[in-house]
VEXMARNU-103990 format. One record per residue: residue in three letters; x, y, z of N, C-alpha, C, CB in turn; residue number from 1. Coordinates in steps of 0.2 Angstrom, whole numbers. Last residue first. Glycine has a CB too. Example, Ala and Ser with C-alpha at 12.3 -4.5 7.8 and 13.67 -1.06 7.14 Angstrom:
% VEXMARNU-103990
PT aa nxx nyy nzz caxx cayy cazz cxx cyy czz cbxx cbyy cbzz i
PT ser 64 -11 35 68 -5 36 64 0 39 70 -3 29 2
PT ala 66 -28 39 62 -22 39 66 -16 39 57 -22 45 1
//
This chain:
% VEXMARNU-103990
PT aa nxx nyy nzz caxx cayy cazz cxx cyy czz cbxx cbyy cbzz i
PT glu -24 -127 22 -29 -128 21 -35 -129 26 -27 -132 17 183
PT thr -15 -111 29 -15 -119 28 -23 -120 25 -14 -124 37 182
PT val -4 -100 29 -10 -98 25 -12 -107 25 -8 -93 16 181
PT ile 3 -86 38 3 -94 36 -4 -94 35 7 -100 42 180
PT ile 14 -71 37 7 -74 38 7 -80 33 0 -69 36 179
PT arg 26 -62 46 24 -69 44 16 -71 44 27 -73 48 178
PT gly 36 -48 47 32 -53 48 28 -56 48 31 -54 48 177
PT ile 49 -39 49 47 -46 42 44 -48 50 56 -53 35 176
PT met 62 -29 51 54 -28 53 50 -32 48 51 -20 54 175
PT leu 74 -25 50 74 -31 55 63 -33 52 76 -26 67 174
PT his 75 -13 44 77 -21 40 74 -25 41 83 -25 41 173
PT his 75 -5 54 69 -6 51 70 -12 44 67 1 48 172
PT gly 79 -2 66 83 -7 66 74 -9 59 86 -13 76 171
PT leu 82 14 63 88 10 62 87 3 60 91 11 68 170
PT gly 65 18 53 72 18 62 76 14 59 70 15 72 169
PT cys 56 18 46 54 17 54 61 18 58 51 10 55 168
PT tyr 52 16 30 56 20 34 56 19 40 56 25 34 167
PT glu 42 7 24 41 13 24 48 14 29 33 14 26 166
PT asn 39 -6 22 40 -5 17 43 6 17 33 -8 13 165
PT cys 39 -22 30 36 -13 31 40 -9 27 38 -9 40 164
PT ile 31 -38 23 36 -31 25 35 -25 27 40 -30 20 163
PT leu 28 -53 28 25 -48 28 29 -40 30 20 -50 31 162
PT pro 27 -67 18 33 -61 21 27 -55 22 41 -60 14 161
PT phe 20 -83 21 20 -76 15 24 -71 19 11 -73 13 160
PT glu 18 -98 15 21 -93 21 23 -89 18 26 -95 26 159
PT gly 5 -106 10 10 -105 13 13 -101 18 12 -104 9 158
PT thr -10 -108 -2 -6 -109 5 0 -110 6 -8 -114 9 157
PT lys -22 -95 -9 -13 -101 -12 -11 -102 -3 -3 -95 -19 156
PT glu -30 -86 -6 -30 -91 -12 -24 -96 -11 -30 -87 -20 155
PT pro -35 -76 5 -28 -82 4 -34 -85 -2 -24 -90 13 154
PT thr -45 -63 5 -47 -69 6 -40 -74 3 -54 -69 2 153
PT leu -45 -48 16 -43 -54 12 -44 -59 13 -38 -54 12 152
PT glu -49 -29 17 -54 -38 19 -49 -39 14 -65 -41 16 151
PT leu -46 -18 30 -44 -22 23 -46 -28 24 -38 -23 22 150
PT val -41 -2 38 -45 -10 39 -47 -10 31 -53 -12 45 149
PT thr -30 4 48 -33 6 41 -37 -3 41 -25 8 33 148
PT val -33 17 61 -34 11 60 -34 10 51 -42 9 63 147
PT tyr -22 29 67 -27 28 60 -27 19 61 -23 31 51 146
PT gly -14 32 79 -18 36 77 -23 33 72 -14 41 75 145
PT pro 2 30 65 -2 30 73 -9 32 72 1 36 79 144
PT leu -1 21 50 -1 28 54 -3 30 62 -6 30 52 143
PT val 5 12 37 1 12 44 3 18 50 1 5 47 142
PT gln -1 12 20 2 14 25 0 15 33 4 19 22 141
PT val 0 -3 9 -4 1 15 -1 5 19 -7 -2 19 140
PT asn -1 -15 -2 3 -9 0 -1 -5 2 8 -7 -5 139
PT ile -3 -32 -8 -6 -25 -4 0 -21 -1 -12 -28 2 138
PT ser -8 -41 -22 -1 -36 -18 -4 -31 -15 5 -31 -24 137
PT his -14 -56 -24 -15 -50 -19 -8 -46 -19 -17 -52 -13 136
PT pro -16 -71 -27 -16 -64 -33 -16 -58 -30 -22 -64 -37 135
PT pro -1 -70 -19 -4 -70 -25 -11 -73 -23 0 -75 -31 134
PT met 4 -59 -9 0 -64 -7 -3 -66 -14 -4 -64 -1 133
PT val 15 -48 -1 12 -51 -9 10 -58 -8 19 -52 -17 132
PT leu 13 -33 7 10 -39 7 8 -43 2 7 -38 9 131
PT ser 17 -21 17 18 -24 8 17 -30 12 26 -24 2 130
PT phe 14 -8 26 14 -12 25 12 -17 19 13 -10 27 129
PT gly 27 3 35 22 1 27 19 -7 28 28 0 19 128
PT his 23 18 47 25 11 43 24 9 39 24 7 44 127
PT gln 26 31 58 23 26 53 25 20 48 21 30 50 126
PT val 27 24 77 31 29 71 23 27 63 43 23 68 125
PT asp 18 19 85 25 24 85 25 27 81 32 22 86 124
PT arg 9 7 83 8 11 90 15 17 92 8 4 96 123
PT ser -1 6 69 4 8 72 5 10 78 7 11 70 122
PT ser -14 -4 62 -11 0 66 -3 1 69 -14 1 69 121
PT ile -27 -15 54 -18 -13 55 -18 -7 58 -14 -11 48 120
PT leu -38 -28 53 -38 -22 58 -31 -19 58 -40 -24 64 119
PT phe -43 -37 41 -39 -35 44 -39 -28 48 -36 -35 40 118
PT arg -56 -52 40 -55 -42 39 -50 -40 43 -62 -36 42 117
PT tyr -55 -62 28 -52 -61 34 -54 -53 35 -45 -64 33 116
PT thr -64 -78 20 -63 -70 20 -61 -68 28 -73 -67 19 115
PT glu -55 -92 17 -59 -89 19 -57 -83 20 -63 -92 23 114
PT gly -44 -99 8 -52 -99 5 -55 -95 7 -57 -104 6 113
PT arg -35 -104 20 -35 -104 11 -43 -105 11 -30 -111 6 112
PT lys -36 -99 35 -37 -103 31 -39 -102 24 -40 -106 34 111
PT leu -19 -91 43 -27 -92 41 -28 -99 37 -29 -85 34 110
PT gln -11 -84 58 -11 -91 52 -19 -92 49 -9 -100 57 109
PT ile 0 -72 59 -5 -74 59 -6 -80 54 -8 -68 57 108
PT val 11 -68 74 10 -72 66 3 -72 66 14 -83 65 107
PT pro 4 -50 79 5 -56 79 8 -60 72 -2 -60 82 106
PT gln 15 -38 74 15 -43 78 5 -45 81 23 -40 84 105
PT trp 30 -35 67 21 -36 67 23 -41 72 15 -38 60 104
PT ala 44 -24 70 42 -29 72 34 -31 70 43 -28 79 103
PT phe 50 -10 73 54 -15 71 52 -20 71 58 -16 72 102
PT ala 40 -3 84 47 -2 82 50 -9 81 52 2 87 101
PT arg 25 -12 78 28 -5 81 36 -7 80 26 -4 89 100
PT ala 9 -15 72 16 -12 70 19 -9 74 15 -8 64 99
PT asp -5 -28 75 0 -23 76 7 -20 75 -1 -24 80 98
PT leu -17 -34 67 -11 -31 67 -7 -25 70 -9 -32 62 97
PT tyr -31 -42 70 -27 -36 73 -22 -36 74 -29 -35 77 96
PT val -44 -48 62 -38 -49 62 -34 -42 66 -36 -50 55 95
PT asp -61 -55 63 -57 -48 63 -48 -52 65 -62 -41 70 94
PT gly -67 -65 52 -68 -63 60 -62 -56 59 -66 -71 68 93
PT gly -69 -77 45 -74 -72 46 -73 -67 49 -78 -74 48 92
PT pro -63 -89 52 -64 -87 48 -69 -83 48 -64 -90 45 91
PT pro -53 -86 70 -59 -88 67 -61 -86 58 -63 -86 72 90
PT pro -37 -85 71 -43 -80 70 -47 -86 67 -43 -72 65 89
PT ala -24 -89 78 -26 -91 73 -33 -89 74 -24 -97 72 88
PT val -8 -83 82 -13 -84 80 -17 -86 76 -15 -82 81 87
PT val 7 -84 87 4 -86 82 -2 -84 83 5 -93 81 86
PT pro 19 -72 96 14 -76 95 11 -78 89 10 -75 99 85
PT val 38 -72 95 30 -68 94 25 -73 93 29 -63 86 84
PT gly 46 -79 99 45 -76 105 42 -72 101 50 -73 108 83
PT asp 49 -90 85 54 -86 87 51 -81 93 57 -82 80 82
PT arg 32 -91 90 37 -91 84 42 -89 85 36 -89 79 81
PT gln 18 -100 98 26 -94 97 31 -95 92 31 -93 103 80
PT gly 2 -104 98 10 -107 101 16 -100 99 13 -116 95 79
PT ile -11 -99 98 -11 -106 98 -2 -106 98 -17 -110 91 78
PT gln -21 -85 104 -16 -88 102 -13 -96 101 -13 -85 104 77
PT tyr -34 -80 104 -33 -85 96 -26 -87 98 -34 -80 88 76
PT gln -32 -72 115 -40 -75 115 -40 -81 110 -47 -68 111 75
PT gln -23 -64 115 -24 -69 121 -29 -74 118 -27 -65 126 74
PT ile -24 -57 104 -19 -61 103 -21 -69 110 -11 -54 105 73
PT phe -36 -49 106 -34 -51 100 -31 -58 103 -30 -46 95 72
PT ala -29 -42 117 -35 -46 118 -36 -52 114 -40 -43 116 71
PT glu -21 -34 111 -17 -40 114 -22 -45 114 -14 -38 121 70
PT ala -26 -27 102 -22 -31 98 -21 -37 106 -14 -26 94 69
PT gln -33 -18 112 -37 -23 108 -34 -29 103 -41 -20 104 68
PT ser -21 -10 115 -25 -16 121 -32 -22 116 -29 -9 128 67
PT ala -19 -6 104 -15 -9 107 -19 -15 112 -9 -4 109 66
PT phe -31 3 103 -29 -1 98 -24 -6 100 -27 4 93 65
PT thr -28 13 115 -34 6 114 -31 2 108 -44 10 112 64
PT ala -18 16 111 -16 13 119 -25 8 118 -14 21 128 63
PT pro -20 25 99 -14 20 99 -14 16 106 -7 24 99 62
PT asp -38 28 97 -31 30 101 -26 25 101 -31 32 109 61
PT val -41 31 80 -42 28 85 -36 31 90 -42 21 84 60
PT arg -49 36 66 -46 36 71 -44 32 77 -49 40 72 59
PT tyr -51 23 48 -52 28 55 -50 29 60 -56 29 56 58
PT ala -51 19 34 -47 21 41 -51 25 45 -40 26 40 57
PT his -53 9 19 -55 13 23 -49 13 30 -62 10 24 56
PT leu -50 -1 4 -48 1 9 -53 5 15 -44 5 7 55
PT arg -55 -15 -6 -56 -8 -2 -53 -8 3 -64 -5 1 54
PT asn -42 -21 -19 -45 -21 -11 -50 -14 -10 -39 -20 -5 53
PT gln -50 -18 -33 -44 -17 -30 -46 -20 -24 -41 -11 -30 52
PT glu -60 -29 -45 -60 -26 -41 -53 -23 -37 -64 -27 -39 51
PT glu -51 -33 -64 -54 -32 -53 -54 -29 -50 -53 -34 -48 50
PT gly -57 -24 -77 -53 -23 -73 -54 -26 -68 -51 -19 -74 49
PT ile -67 -19 -87 -64 -26 -89 -58 -28 -83 -60 -25 -98 48
PT leu -71 -6 -82 -76 -13 -82 -72 -18 -84 -83 -12 -86 47
PT pro -60 0 -76 -64 -3 -73 -70 -8 -76 -66 1 -70 46
PT trp -54 3 -89 -52 -2 -82 -55 -5 -80 -50 -1 -77 45
PT val -62 11 -96 -62 7 -99 -59 1 -94 -59 8 -104 44
PT phe -65 23 -89 -71 22 -90 -69 14 -93 -75 28 -95 43
PT ala -53 30 -85 -58 31 -80 -64 27 -83 -60 39 -78 42
PT ile -42 25 -93 -43 24 -86 -48 27 -84 -37 27 -82 41
PT met -49 27 -103 -47 20 -103 -46 21 -96 -40 17 -108 40
PT leu -48 40 -106 -57 37 -108 -54 31 -105 -61 35 -117 39
PT phe -35 45 -105 -40 48 -97 -45 43 -100 -45 59 -96 38
PT met -29 41 -114 -29 38 -109 -32 40 -104 -25 36 -109 37
PT ala -36 49 -126 -39 39 -125 -35 38 -121 -39 33 -131 36
PT ile -32 62 -122 -39 60 -122 -41 53 -120 -42 61 -128 35
PT gly -16 57 -125 -21 59 -119 -27 59 -117 -21 63 -120 34
PT trp -19 57 -140 -19 52 -135 -19 51 -127 -14 50 -136 33
PT ile -23 69 -142 -28 62 -144 -27 54 -140 -28 60 -153 32
PT val -9 78 -140 -18 77 -136 -24 72 -139 -23 84 -137 31
PT thr -3 69 -147 -1 68 -141 -9 72 -137 7 72 -140 30
PT leu -7 70 -161 -6 65 -158 -7 64 -151 -1 63 -159 29
PT trp -5 87 -160 -12 84 -162 -13 76 -158 -12 84 -171 28
PT val 10 88 -161 6 90 -154 -1 87 -156 6 101 -152 27
PT trp 12 81 -171 14 79 -165 10 79 -160 19 82 -163 26
PT leu 7 89 -180 7 83 -183 8 80 -174 15 80 -191 25
PT arg 15 101 -178 6 101 -179 5 94 -176 3 102 -189 24
PT glu 26 96 -183 25 100 -176 17 98 -174 27 109 -177 23
PT asp 28 95 -195 26 92 -191 26 90 -184 27 91 -193 22
PT arg 22 109 -200 17 102 -204 19 98 -197 20 99 -214 21
PT gly 24 119 -188 27 116 -194 25 112 -195 32 115 -195 20
PT leu 19 133 -179 22 130 -180 21 124 -187 22 128 -175 19
PT gly 25 152 -183 21 148 -184 24 137 -180 20 149 -194 18
PT glu 41 159 -174 37 157 -181 32 152 -178 42 153 -188 17
PT trp 49 169 -166 43 167 -166 41 164 -172 40 172 -163 16
PT trp 59 179 -168 61 171 -164 54 169 -164 65 172 -155 15
PT val 64 189 -179 57 184 -178 63 179 -174 52 180 -187 14
PT gly 76 202 -171 72 199 -177 67 194 -175 76 195 -183 13
PT arg 83 199 -156 83 201 -163 81 198 -169 89 202 -163 12
PT pro 77 197 -138 78 193 -144 78 199 -152 72 188 -144 11
PT lys 78 207 -125 75 206 -132 76 203 -136 76 210 -135 10
PT ala 87 201 -112 86 205 -118 82 203 -123 91 206 -119 9
PT leu 88 189 -100 81 195 -102 82 200 -107 79 200 -95 8
PT ala 99 183 -107 91 181 -108 88 186 -106 87 174 -103 7
PT ser 110 193 -117 108 193 -111 100 186 -109 106 201 -109 6
PT val 124 201 -124 120 194 -125 116 193 -119 124 188 -126 5
PT arg 132 214 -132 129 210 -125 125 208 -127 127 212 -120 4
PT ser 144 215 -144 137 214 -142 134 210 -135 134 211 -149 3
PT ala 158 221 -147 156 216 -144 148 218 -142 162 214 -139 2
PT met 166 233 -159 164 233 -150 159 225 -150 157 243 -147 1
//
């Protein structure tokens, strides 16, 4: 007669044996490596690495932010590019960046070596702010009803794409803005 085998049945005989020498070695190596990584992340990297951009966010009424962004565009607009306003804010000033269905507005022109404070928000749905401007690589979630604030000092001249990296609808692939850095 065949015996019945089940995952719920108690195994026969000795099913547990202590760790062997090799297994014990690997367990201890894993524990030591885990502690070493924790110490490096908590204490070593902050001492030798450069400080990342400090971000903070606060709540805002989307209509209020939209009116502030429009006022910013009216005050600092220097032209248009493909129907999108181009603005040149003063060094050290605030830069309002408005994310909306499949567009970043406005196109921003900055001066190299100057620090700007970006205020970024969305009018409609969640978007993702992705900017690669060497030596910076910034990824931030942009939510309606919140303003994300970050400081940026461009160090290289050129034109840098601003990409939405959070799916926001059928035209998501078209949501590319521009930041232009000049001397």
